[in-house]
Backbone as ProteinMPNN parsed JSONL, in Angstrom:
{"seq_chain_A": "MRVRKGSARRRAKKRLFREARGNVGGRSKLLRTVKETIIRSRAFAYRDRKVRKRDFRALWITRLSAACRERGIPYSRFIYGLGRAQIRLNRRTLSELAISEPKVFDEIVEAV", "coords_chain_A": {"N_chain_A": [[32.395, -34.731, 22.966], [32.143, -33.777, 19.58], [29.756, -31.541, 18.297], [27.639, -31.496, 15.561], [25.786, -29.55, 13.177], [23.875, -30.687, 11.401], [20.668, -31.856, 11.036], [19.387, -29.507, 11.849], [20.693, -27.486, 10.43], [20.0, -28.221, 7.845], [17.236, -27.852, 7.962], [17.119, -25.069, 8.351], [18.285, -24.134, 5.985], [16.457, -25.131, 4.153], [14.209, -23.622, 4.782], [15.053, -21.066, 3.985], [15.491, -21.477, 1.217], [12.913, -22.107, 0.449], [11.62, -19.681, 0.825], [12.857, -18.203, -1.123], [11.947, -19.204, -3.449], [10.956, -19.113, -6.884], [12.531, -17.067, -7.703], [15.05, -16.05, -10.106], [17.572, -18.083, -11.528], [20.675, -18.243, -9.78], [19.675, -16.931, -7.625], [17.741, -18.45, -6.495], [18.955, -20.816, -5.999], [21.556, -20.861, -4.931], [23.085, -20.731, -1.812], [24.354, -18.449, -0.528], [23.666, -16.346, -2.239], [20.927, -16.569, -2.116], [20.446, -15.816, 0.541], [21.201, -13.094, 0.458], [19.324, -12.171, -1.366], [16.921, -12.628, 0.001], [17.169, -10.954, 2.221], [17.161, -8.474, 0.963], [14.65, -8.587, -0.307], [12.918, -8.66, 1.862], [13.433, -6.156, 2.948], [12.485, -4.489, 0.901], [9.802, -5.262, 0.957], [9.007, -4.356, 3.476], [9.422, -1.574, 3.194], [7.682, -1.044, 1.048], [5.193, -1.607, 2.06], [4.646, 0.657, 3.441], [4.762, 2.529, 1.386], [2.604, 1.783, -0.174], [0.406, 2.733, 1.245], [0.792, 5.476, 0.956], [0.503, 5.69, -1.831], [-2.179, 4.94, -2.24], [-3.51, 6.981, -0.849], [-2.8, 9.156, -2.438], [-4.107, 8.415, -4.799], [-6.822, 8.517, -3.978], [-7.037, 11.241, -3.445], [-6.587, 12.305, -5.991], [-8.832, 11.306, -7.348], [-10.878, 12.571, -5.88], [-10.271, 15.225, -6.391], [-10.782, 15.396, -9.144], [-13.533, 14.827, -9.137], [-14.489, 16.961, -7.659], [-13.735, 19.091, -9.28], [-15.417, 18.663, -11.464], [-17.763, 19.504, -10.347], [-17.371, 22.129, -10.005], [-15.768, 23.19, -7.921], [-12.725, 23.796, -6.264], [-10.381, 21.308, -5.102], [-8.962, 21.911, -2.729], [-10.525, 23.873, -1.522], [-12.799, 22.379, -1.108], [-11.97, 20.443, 0.794], [-11.337, 22.171, 2.882], [-13.864, 23.221, 3.362], [-15.165, 20.925, 4.242], [-14.072, 20.573, 6.762], [-14.962, 22.923, 7.998], [-17.725, 22.519, 7.885], [-17.919, 20.457, 9.576], [-17.92, 17.781, 8.715], [-17.063, 14.593, 9.04], [-15.553, 12.686, 7.229], [-13.34, 10.398, 5.724], [-10.79, 10.548, 3.128], [-10.782, 8.269, 1.577], [-13.398, 7.175, 1.854], [-14.865, 9.321, 0.841], [-13.953, 9.38, -1.838], [-14.907, 6.925, -2.737], [-17.633, 7.393, -2.494], [-17.912, 9.439, -4.393], [-17.534, 8.013, -6.723], [-19.342, 5.767, -6.675], [-21.766, 6.669, -5.562], [-22.891, 9.259, -6.773], [-24.943, 11.136, -6.318], [-25.156, 11.387, -3.54], [-22.643, 12.4, -3.053], [-22.89, 14.833, -4.349], [-24.667, 16.108, -2.594], [-23.023, 16.373, -0.379], [-21.118, 18.133, -1.405], [-22.761, 20.347, -1.765], [-23.352, 20.916, 0.905], [-20.886, 21.696, 1.751]], "CA_chain_A": [[32.039, -35.082, 21.603], [31.884, -32.627, 18.733], [28.364, -31.482, 17.844], [27.461, -30.909, 14.228], [24.439, -28.998, 13.056], [23.053, -31.725, 10.789], [19.282, -31.635, 10.625], [19.022, -28.111, 12.094], [21.201, -26.707, 9.299], [19.187, -28.567, 6.679], [15.945, -27.194, 8.153], [17.318, -23.634, 8.154], [18.499, -23.895, 4.548], [15.195, -25.405, 3.465], [13.338, -22.471, 5.003], [15.537, -19.981, 3.13], [15.236, -21.797, -0.189], [11.468, -22.038, 0.224], [11.261, -18.263, 0.719], [13.452, -17.644, -2.342], [11.398, -19.883, -4.62], [10.399, -18.219, -7.888], [13.567, -16.163, -8.19], [15.722, -16.562, -11.298], [18.969, -18.511, -11.465], [21.314, -18.47, -8.495], [18.903, -16.303, -6.553], [16.898, -19.455, -5.849], [19.679, -22.089, -5.932], [22.836, -20.747, -4.221], [22.761, -20.299, -0.454], [24.799, -17.093, -0.222], [22.857, -15.441, -3.05], [19.567, -16.645, -1.577], [20.414, -15.003, 1.757], [21.204, -11.688, 0.053], [18.045, -11.895, -2.014], [15.856, -12.592, 1.006], [17.349, -9.73, 3.011], [16.712, -7.352, 0.142], [13.207, -8.673, -0.552], [12.238, -8.26, 3.091], [13.562, -4.703, 3.071], [11.545, -3.898, -0.059], [8.441, -5.53, 1.423], [8.756, -3.439, 4.592], [9.318, -0.228, 2.64], [6.546, -0.883, 0.149], [3.95, -1.569, 2.827], [4.423, 2.078, 3.745], [4.546, 3.242, 0.119], [1.255, 1.465, -0.647], [-0.513, 3.652, 1.917], [0.976, 6.76, 0.283], [-0.045, 5.612, -3.184], [-3.635, 4.946, -2.181], [-3.964, 8.315, -0.47], [-2.667, 10.0, -3.637], [-5.181, 8.027, -5.718], [-8.086, 9.048, -3.48], [-7.015, 12.698, -3.612], [-6.753, 12.562, -7.42], [-10.244, 11.067, -7.666], [-11.678, 13.632, -5.276], [-9.979, 16.46, -7.108], [-11.517, 15.34, -10.409], [-14.963, 14.909, -8.837], [-14.772, 18.337, -7.229], [-13.601, 19.956, -10.453], [-16.65, 18.504, -12.246], [-18.841, 20.23, -9.673], [-17.008, 23.548, -9.978], [-15.126, 23.621, -6.674], [-11.375, 23.22, -6.161], [-10.189, 20.284, -4.061], [-8.519, 22.51, -1.466], [-11.684, 24.537, -0.905], [-13.697, 21.3, -0.688], [-11.447, 19.882, 2.051], [-11.502, 23.227, 3.881], [-15.289, 23.28, 3.658], [-15.523, 19.75, 5.047], [-13.7, 20.868, 8.141], [-15.858, 23.966, 8.507], [-19.07, 21.941, 8.029], [-17.752, 19.362, 10.54], [-18.219, 16.494, 8.089], [-15.906, 13.766, 9.37], [-15.384, 11.547, 6.321], [-11.975, 10.37, 5.219], [-10.667, 10.681, 1.673], [-11.157, 6.992, 0.951], [-14.861, 7.112, 1.811], [-15.338, 10.359, -0.072], [-13.69, 8.998, -3.225], [-15.85, 5.853, -3.056], [-18.936, 8.037, -2.7], [-17.879, 10.181, -5.652], [-17.618, 7.057, -7.831], [-20.503, 4.877, -6.658], [-22.98, 7.387, -5.165], [-22.681, 10.673, -7.116], [-25.98, 12.007, -5.742], [-24.759, 11.646, -2.152], [-21.465, 13.279, -3.115], [-23.418, 16.179, -4.685], [-25.205, 16.692, -1.364], [-21.87, 16.754, 0.457], [-20.552, 19.353, -2.007], [-23.687, 21.45, -1.433], [-23.177, 21.241, 2.325], [-19.594, 22.369, 1.88]], "C_chain_A": [[31.687, -33.824, 20.817], [30.443, -32.68, 18.206], [28.319, -30.828, 16.473], [26.01, -30.49, 14.078], [23.452, -29.954, 12.411], [21.667, -31.292, 10.364], [18.854, -30.184, 10.832], [19.481, -27.23, 10.937], [20.34, -26.954, 8.061], [17.82, -27.863, 6.762], [16.053, -25.698, 7.868], [17.486, -23.31, 6.671], [17.21, -24.1, 3.765], [14.257, -24.215, 3.576], [13.737, -21.311, 4.101], [15.216, -20.247, 1.669], [13.745, -21.725, -0.513], [11.037, -20.588, 0.035], [11.756, -17.655, -0.59], [12.909, -18.301, -3.61], [10.792, -18.886, -5.592], [11.398, -17.2, -8.39], [14.353, -16.851, -9.307], [17.155, -16.975, -10.977], [19.456, -18.758, -10.059], [20.554, -17.868, -7.333], [17.962, -17.286, -5.879], [17.658, -20.763, -5.623], [20.948, -22.047, -5.06], [22.618, -20.088, -2.86], [23.138, -18.845, -0.188], [23.94, -16.065, -0.967], [21.413, -15.407, -2.544], [19.45, -15.769, -0.335], [20.353, -13.517, 1.414], [19.851, -11.285, -0.527], [16.928, -11.743, -0.994], [15.954, -11.328, 1.852], [16.801, -8.533, 2.242], [15.201, -7.387, -0.065], [12.414, -8.277, 0.689], [12.301, -6.753, 3.287], [12.584, -4.001, 2.138], [10.109, -4.085, 0.421], [8.071, -4.57, 2.55], [8.527, -2.024, 4.074], [8.012, -0.048, 1.872], [5.205, -1.021, 0.859], [3.616, -0.137, 3.204], [4.062, 2.848, 2.476], [3.128, 2.998, -0.393], [0.241, 2.423, -0.033], [-0.443, 5.035, 1.273], [0.294, 6.789, -1.068], [-1.567, 5.664, -3.17], [-4.169, 6.311, -1.8], [-3.883, 9.258, -1.663], [-3.771, 9.697, -4.646], [-6.516, 8.62, -5.281], [-8.153, 10.56, -3.693], [-7.216, 13.062, -5.078], [-8.211, 12.38, -7.824], [-11.133, 12.171, -7.123], [-11.502, 14.943, -6.011], [-10.76, 16.508, -8.414], [-13.018, 15.5, -10.169], [-15.359, 16.318, -8.424], [-14.724, 19.291, -8.412], [-14.846, 19.871, -11.335], [-17.795, 19.322, -11.657], [-18.487, 21.693, -9.42], [-16.43, 24.05, -8.674], [-13.734, 23.006, -6.623], [-11.28, 22.258, -4.982], [-9.862, 20.932, -2.722], [-9.687, 23.195, -0.75], [-12.697, 23.501, -0.396], [-13.263, 20.73, 0.661], [-11.599, 20.899, 3.188], [-12.961, 23.297, 4.325], [-15.762, 22.092, 4.485], [-15.216, 19.995, 6.515], [-14.632, 21.888, 8.768], [-17.262, 23.418, 8.768], [-19.081, 20.781, 9.017], [-18.265, 18.034, 9.983], [-16.972, 15.637, 8.242], [-15.863, 12.51, 8.508], [-13.966, 11.57, 5.784], [-11.969, 10.367, 3.69], [-11.061, 9.402, 0.946], [-12.671, 6.898, 0.782], [-15.41, 8.121, 0.819], [-15.122, 9.967, -1.532], [-14.611, 7.857, -3.656], [-17.246, 6.425, -3.309], [-18.991, 8.75, -4.047], [-18.048, 9.248, -6.848], [-18.969, 6.332, -7.832], [-21.821, 5.587, -6.336], [-22.846, 8.879, -5.485], [-23.718, 11.62, -6.51], [-25.643, 12.377, -4.3], [-23.572, 12.606, -2.132], [-21.89, 14.709, -3.461], [-23.965, 16.867, -3.449], [-24.084, 17.153, -0.446], [-21.256, 18.048, -0.066], [-21.441, 20.54, -1.713], [-23.523, 21.887, 0.016], [-21.885, 22.007, 2.555], [-19.722, 23.785, 1.33]], "O_chain_A": [[31.018, -32.923, 21.325], [29.976, -33.718, 17.736], [28.883, -29.756, 16.255], [25.123, -31.003, 14.759], [22.299, -30.024, 12.837], [21.503, -30.474, 9.459], [18.036, -29.676, 10.065], [18.753, -26.334, 10.508], [19.998, -26.026, 7.329], [17.316, -27.347, 5.764], [15.179, -25.123, 7.219], [16.912, -22.346, 6.164], [16.905, -23.35, 2.837], [13.595, -23.838, 2.609], [12.879, -20.646, 3.52], [14.73, -19.365, 0.961], [13.36, -21.331, -1.614], [10.192, -20.293, -0.81], [11.158, -16.713, -1.11], [13.356, -17.992, -4.714], [10.175, -17.909, -5.167], [11.151, -16.534, -9.396], [14.326, -18.074, -9.436], [17.859, -16.286, -10.239], [18.777, -19.384, -9.245], [20.764, -18.251, -6.182], [17.436, -16.997, -4.804], [17.083, -21.724, -5.113], [21.364, -23.07, -4.517], [22.03, -19.01, -2.775], [22.32, -18.085, 0.329], [23.54, -15.048, -0.4], [20.764, -14.36, -2.543], [18.461, -15.054, -0.174], [19.565, -12.769, 1.992], [19.311, -10.221, -0.225], [16.092, -10.846, -1.103], [14.94, -10.704, 2.163], [16.08, -7.697, 2.786], [14.541, -6.35, -0.007], [11.368, -7.637, 0.588], [11.334, -6.142, 3.74], [11.93, -3.035, 2.529], [9.291, -3.172, 0.307], [6.963, -4.034, 2.58], [7.567, -1.357, 4.46], [7.323, 0.961, 2.022], [4.181, -0.6, 0.322], [2.446, 0.239, 3.278], [3.176, 3.704, 2.483], [2.514, 3.892, -0.977], [-0.68, 2.874, -0.714], [-1.466, 5.688, 1.066], [-0.392, 7.748, -1.423], [-2.176, 6.351, -3.99], [-5.17, 6.763, -2.357], [-4.785, 10.067, -1.881], [-4.308, 10.608, -5.275], [-7.258, 9.161, -6.101], [-9.194, 11.094, -4.075], [-7.932, 14.014, -5.387], [-8.763, 13.2, -8.556], [-12.031, 12.653, -7.814], [-12.462, 15.683, -6.227], [-11.335, 17.541, -8.757], [-13.695, 16.219, -10.904], [-16.426, 16.809, -8.792], [-15.561, 20.186, -8.536], [-15.287, 20.878, -11.889], [-18.684, 19.774, -12.379], [-19.202, 22.404, -8.715], [-16.585, 25.227, -8.347], [-13.574, 21.82, -6.909], [-12.008, 22.384, -3.997], [-10.418, 20.547, -1.694], [-9.819, 23.106, 0.47], [-13.364, 23.719, 0.616], [-14.084, 20.555, 1.562], [-11.945, 20.537, 4.312], [-13.254, 23.418, 5.514], [-16.651, 22.227, 5.326], [-16.01, 19.661, 7.395], [-15.044, 21.744, 9.919], [-17.913, 23.798, 9.742], [-20.129, 20.187, 9.268], [-18.944, 17.271, 10.67], [-15.939, 15.926, 7.638], [-16.105, 11.405, 8.994], [-13.445, 12.628, 5.43], [-13.007, 10.205, 3.05], [-11.604, 9.444, -0.158], [-13.164, 6.581, -0.3], [-16.316, 7.811, 0.045], [-15.994, 10.191, -2.371], [-15.049, 7.817, -4.805], [-17.949, 5.993, -4.223], [-19.994, 8.674, -4.756], [-18.629, 9.631, -7.863], [-19.656, 6.287, -8.853], [-22.88, 5.153, -6.789], [-22.702, 9.688, -4.568], [-23.408, 12.775, -6.221], [-25.817, 13.523, -3.884], [-23.506, 13.51, -1.3], [-21.33, 15.674, -2.942], [-23.761, 18.067, -3.262], [-24.186, 18.202, 0.19], [-20.915, 18.944, 0.706], [-20.942, 21.631, -1.438], [-23.552, 23.08, 0.32], [-21.801, 22.858, 3.441], [-18.751, 24.54, 1.336]]}, "name": "protein", "num_of_chains": 1, "seq": "MRVRKGSARRRAKKRLFREARGNVGGRSKLLRTVKETIIRSRAFAYRDRKVRKRDFRALWITRLSAACRERGIPYSRFIYGLGRAQIRLNRRTLSELAISEPKVFDEIVEAV"}
């Protein structure tokens, strides 16, 4: 007896269409276009999870650079001084300190 996909095919298509919901036009209505769209969206999602980390690191460095400049020390010398003073704080923590706790950040700059 010949086996047809039936309910399994319907389930698979439903899953694809559900993932493509919110796209415009054929990108959410036509199976072939939906497949292409999903492949591309997954690729972008994978790539941009990495890019987000880059973007945040750049933001923290920009904030630190501005905070250091206000206190009369270049960013590069500040980072070098952190290593020499054996202060093990990452850029995220340092940028948060510079914004929310300027007095603590001033002490760190003095130590550097």
